[in-house]
C-alpha positions in Angstrom: 3.4 32.4 -42.4 0.7 29.9 -42.8 -2.6 31.5 -43.9 -4.8 29.6 -41.5 -2.8 30.6 -38.4 -2.4 34.1 -39.7 -6.1 34.7 -40.1 -6.8 33.1 -36.8 -4.4 35.5 -35.1 -5.9 38.4 -36.9 -9.5 37.5 -35.8 -8.9 36.3 -32.3 -6.1 38.6 -31.1 -8.7 41.3 -29.9 -10.3 38.6 -27.7 -7.2 38.6 -25.5 -7.6 42.3 -24.9 -11.3 41.9 -24.2 -10.6 39.2 -21.6 -7.9 41.4 -20.0 -10.3 44.4 -19.9 -12.9 42.3 -18.2 -10.7 42.0 -15.1 -9.8 45.7 -14.8 -11.8 47.6 -12.2 -14.0 50.4 -13.5 -12.2 53.0 -11.4 -9.0 52.6 -13.4 -10.1 54.5 -16.5 -6.7 55.3 -17.7 -5.6 51.7 -17.6 -8.8 50.7 -19.4 -8.1 53.2 -22.2 -4.5 52.1 -22.6 -5.3 48.4 -22.5 -8.0 48.9 -25.1 -5.6 50.8 -27.3 -2.8 48.3 -26.9 -5.1 45.3 -27.5 -6.0 46.7 -31.0 -2.4 47.0 -32.1 -1.8 43.3 -33.0 -4.8 43.4 -35.3 -3.6 46.6 -36.9 -0.1 45.3 -37.5 -1.4 41.9 -38.8 -3.9 43.5 -41.2 -1.3 45.9 -42.5 1.0 43.0 -43.1 -1.8 41.1 -45.0 -2.5 44.2 -47.1 1.2 44.6 -48.1 1.4 40.9 -48.9 -1.7 41.2 -51.0 -0.3 44.1 -53.0 2.9 42.1 -53.7 0.7 39.4 -55.2 1.1 36.9 -52.4 -2.1 35.0 -51.9 
């Protein structure tokens, strides 16, 4: 994976979740919690992938 695109995905993927959360009504608390949780997963997965690649010596 190209480093530039990878870092861009890592940095900007939470913004998609933030934008989605902006349109959820305040009364739907459970939906807000799940959407917040699910919007952090891409960053977690990408950062773990970057960590593993770093440990293997891929820079």
